[in-house]
C-alpha positions in Angstrom: -21.6 7.6 -31.0 -20.2 4.1 -30.3 -17.6 3.2 -27.8 -15.1 2.7 -30.6 -15.6 6.3 -31.8 -14.8 8.0 -28.5 -11.5 9.7 -28.0 -9.1 7.8 -25.7 -8.8 9.3 -22.2 -5.9 9.3 -19.8 -7.4 6.3 -18.0 -7.6 4.2 -21.1 -4.8 1.6 -21.3 -4.0 -0.5 -24.3 -3.9 -4.1 -23.6 -2.1 -6.2 -26.2 -3.9 -9.2 -27.6 -3.1 -12.6 -29.0 -4.2 -13.1 -32.6 -6.9 -15.8 -33.1 -5.2 -17.1 -36.2 -1.5 -17.9 -36.7 0.1 -15.2 -38.8 2.9 -17.6 -39.8 2.6 -20.9 -41.6 3.8 -23.5 -39.1 5.0 -25.8 -41.9 7.6 -23.3 -43.0 8.5 -21.8 -39.6 11.5 -23.2 -37.7 11.1 -24.7 -34.2 12.9 -21.8 -32.7 10.4 -19.4 -34.4 7.5 -21.5 -33.1 8.9 -21.4 -29.5 9.5 -17.7 -29.8 5.9 -17.1 -30.9 4.5 -19.4 -28.2 6.6 -17.6 -25.5 5.4 -14.2 -26.8 1.8 -15.4 -26.8 2.1 -16.7 -23.2 3.7 -13.5 -22.1 1.0 -11.4 -23.7 -1.7 -13.7 -22.2 -0.3 -13.3 -18.7 0.0 -9.5 -19.1 -3.6 -9.3 -20.3 -4.7 -11.4 -17.3 -2.9 -9.1 -14.9 -4.5 -6.1 -16.5 -7.9 -7.6 -16.3 -7.4 -8.5 -12.6 -6.3 -5.0 -11.8 -9.3 -3.5 -13.5 -11.7 -5.8 -11.6 -10.0 -5.4 -8.3 -10.1 -1.6 -8.5 -13.9 -1.7 -8.8 -14.2 -4.0 -5.8 -11.8 -2.0 -3.8 -14.0 1.1 -4.2 -17.0 -0.8 -2.8 -14.9 -2.0 0.1 -13.7 1.6 0.7 -17.3 2.8 0.8 -18.2 0.1 3.3 -15.1 0.9 5.4 -16.0 4.6 5.2 -19.5 3.9 6.6 -18.1 1.9 9.4 -15.8 4.8 10.3 -18.9 7.2 10.1 -20.7 4.9 12.5 -17.8 5.0 14.9 -17.4 8.8 14.6 -21.1 9.4 15.1 -21.1 7.2 18.2 -18.1 9.0 19.7 -18.9 12.6 18.9 -22.6 12.5 19.4 -22.1 11.2 22.9 -20.1 14.4 23.6 -22.3 17.0 21.9 -25.8 15.5 21.9 -25.9 13.2 24.9 -26.1 15.8 27.6 -28.3 18.2 25.6 -31.0 15.6 24.8 -30.9 14.1 28.3 -31.3 17.4 29.9 -34.2 18.2 27.6 -35.9 14.9 28.4 -35.3 15.5 32.1 -38.0 18.2 32.0 -40.7 15.5 31.5 -39.0 12.3 32.7 -36.8 11.2 35.6 -33.1 11.9 34.9 -32.1 8.2 34.6 -34.9 7.6 32.0 -33.9 10.6 30.0 -30.2 9.4 29.8 -31.3 5.9 29.0 -33.5 7.1 26.1 -30.7 9.2 24.6 -28.3 6.3 24.9 -30.8 4.0 23.1 -31.1 6.5 20.3 -27.3 6.7 19.8 -27.1 2.9 19.8 -29.8 2.6 17.1 -28.0 5.2 14.9 -24.7 3.3 15.3 -26.4 -0.1 14.5 -28.0 1.3 11.3 -24.7 2.8 10.0 -23.0 -0.5 10.8 -25.6 -2.5 8.9 -25.4 -0.3 5.9 -21.6 -0.7 5.9 -22.0 -4.5 6.2 -24.3 -4.5 3.2 -21.6 -2.7 1.1 -19.0 -5.2 2.3 -21.2 -8.1 1.3 -21.4 -6.7 -2.3 -17.7 -7.0 -2.7 -17.0 -9.9 -5.1 -13.8 -11.5 -6.5 -12.5 -10.8 -10.0 -15.0 -13.1 -11.8 -13.9 -12.4 -15.4 -10.2 -13.0 -14.5 -11.1 -16.3 -12.8 -13.1 -17.4 -15.9 -10.3 -16.6 -18.3 -7.6 -18.2 -16.1 -9.7 -21.4 -15.9 -9.9 -21.4 -19.7 -6.1 -21.0 -20.2 -5.3 -24.8 -19.8 -7.8 -25.8 -22.4 -6.3 -23.4 -24.9 -2.6 -24.3 -24.3 -1.4 -27.2 -26.5 -0.7 -30.5 -24.7 -3.0 -29.8 -21.8 -5.1 -32.8 -22.6 -8.4 -31.0 -22.9 -10.1 -31.3 -26.3 -13.4 -29.4 -26.0 -13.7 -25.9 -27.5 -13.7 -23.1 -25.0 -15.9 -20.0 -25.1 -13.9 -17.1 -23.9 -15.5 -13.9 -22.6 -16.4 -11.7 -25.6 -17.9 -14.6 -27.6 -14.7 -15.8 -29.3 -14.8 -19.6 -29.3 -11.4 -21.2 -29.4 -10.7 -24.9 -30.2 -7.5 -26.1 -28.5 -4.8 -27.6 -30.7 -4.1 -31.3 -30.5 
């Protein structure tokens, strides 16, 4: 079963697209019609870029939320474990060690747990990236728009090569 055969779900959104070929013959169309088509195409392009940015940012926001959640877990562990485990472990170690050494060891263990959780949270935050596809397509827009001065064809994501008009 291909992706095209699947049933649309509630999360699927239709994003309008700009046709790759002109449906009207520019020689027979009025200037007003051409301006209308250009305006409609630009509007569709901007809406599609906004939708792409939203889709990319949602994924990156989830990664950031996981990292933030792990930082919160580190803080909660550091706080609550000091109340519930600190005295129990210190008193248990006090059986074999001097009291000050028992409390120092327990404190060191709690610091290590906190540092590990913070490092894992930092790793998740480092994985957060900007909306790469949106940046690529926005950079390609000036070369596709007539009168931009760029003459080289542009490969848009998805493999559709577009040669700008002159």
